Structure formats: structure tokens, C-alpha cells
N, C-alpha and C positions, 0 to 999 in steps of 0.2 A: 907169257906175260899176261897178267890179268888186268882188266880195265875196271876201275872203281869210280863211280860217280860220287866224288867227295861231298858235293853239296847235299846229298841225301843223308850223310852222316852228321851234319850239323844239328845240334840240339839233342843228339842221342846221349843217353846216360853211359858213362864209362865205369866199369867195376874193377875193384882190385883183385888180387890173386885169390882172396877168400870170398869173392863174389859180393863184396859190400860196395855200394855206390860211392864213387869218388867225386864226381861232378859231371856236368854235361859238356860235350865237345862243342865249343863255341867258335873256335878260330883255328885255321890251318895255315901254317907259315911254310912258304916254299922259296927256293932260291934257284936262280938260273944256273944251268949246267950245260954249257954249249947251247945247242938249239932246244934243249929240253928244260923242264923244271923238275926239281926233286923236293920231296917233303923234307923239311928241316925239323919241325916240331909241331906239336898240337897243344892248344891252350884250352884248359878246362875251367869252368866256373864263371863267376861274374866278370873277372878281369878279361877273359876271352870274349865275353858278350860285348863289353864296352869297346874292345878293340874292333870287333866285327862291325859295330855301329859307328866306328870312328869317333867315339866319344870319350876316350881316355882322359883327355885334358880337362873336360868339364864334368865328367862322371861323378866325382865326389861332391862337387858343388851342387849338382842337381839332387843328389840323394840326401844331403845334410838337412834341408828343410823338412824332410819326411821322417826325421828321427834317426837316420843311420849315422852313428858316430864313427864306426870303424870304416876304414877304407876297404872297398871290395878287393878280394884277392882271388887267386886261382893258381892252378898247378900247371907247370910247363912239362910236357911229356916229350922226350926225344923221339925222333921218327921211328927208331927201332924198338921202342918200349911199349908200343900199342899193338896188340894182337888183332889183326884184321881178318883172321880166319873165319869168324862168324860175324858178318856185317850187321846182324840183328842183335848181337850181344857183345859189345865192345869190351875188351878186357886188357888191363895192364899186364905186361910180362915182367914187372918188377914190383917192389913194394912202394907204397905211397911215400914212405920215408926217404926213398931214393930220389924223389922228384924235387925239382926246384919250385918254390912257392914265391909268387910275386904279388905285390899289392899295387893298387892304383895310385 
């Protein structure tokens, strides 16, 4: 079993299978599994950042005065679709098209 300090991964760029940037890892969702917690999904992009800052409900209202018309969005990466083999170069193990995209 390998121990990974997940907090060190926050803010890191995630790349697709062709090594193109997809978004930054901004939020990690976990669920209780008995006495342990297991990773459920990773959230990339602005949506994840607002979730991490607990600002999803007011995020769009804050950005609107600064000229942001579109709602911030991000990709949802299932726990098994993020390759953590190289912790300095995070990579998807699927295409971006396979990911769910959510908006604020």
C-alpha cells in the first residue's frame, strides 16, 4: 500500500492521454468505507476551486461584476481514471470526452 499526501496534489495540472492540459486538480471527494475513507472522484477546473473554497453558491454572483458571463465549469474524474503513477505529472487514463462536465 502506498501513502499519498493528497493535499500536495491540489493545484497540480492534469493532462489527457495526449499530454495536453485538461485542468488543475482542485477538489478531491471521498466517502466513508467502514473505518476508512476512499476516493470517489477528483474535480478539475474552476468548479473544483469554488467547491474547495466552499463558494459554489455565491461563486457566479461574485464573478459576474468582473465580466464573467459564463458559469465556471470543471471536469469530474472518477477515482480510477486518474493515473497517480507519477505524482509530478498527473495524467488521465481516459479521454476528456469520457468525463462528466459540470457548471456552477
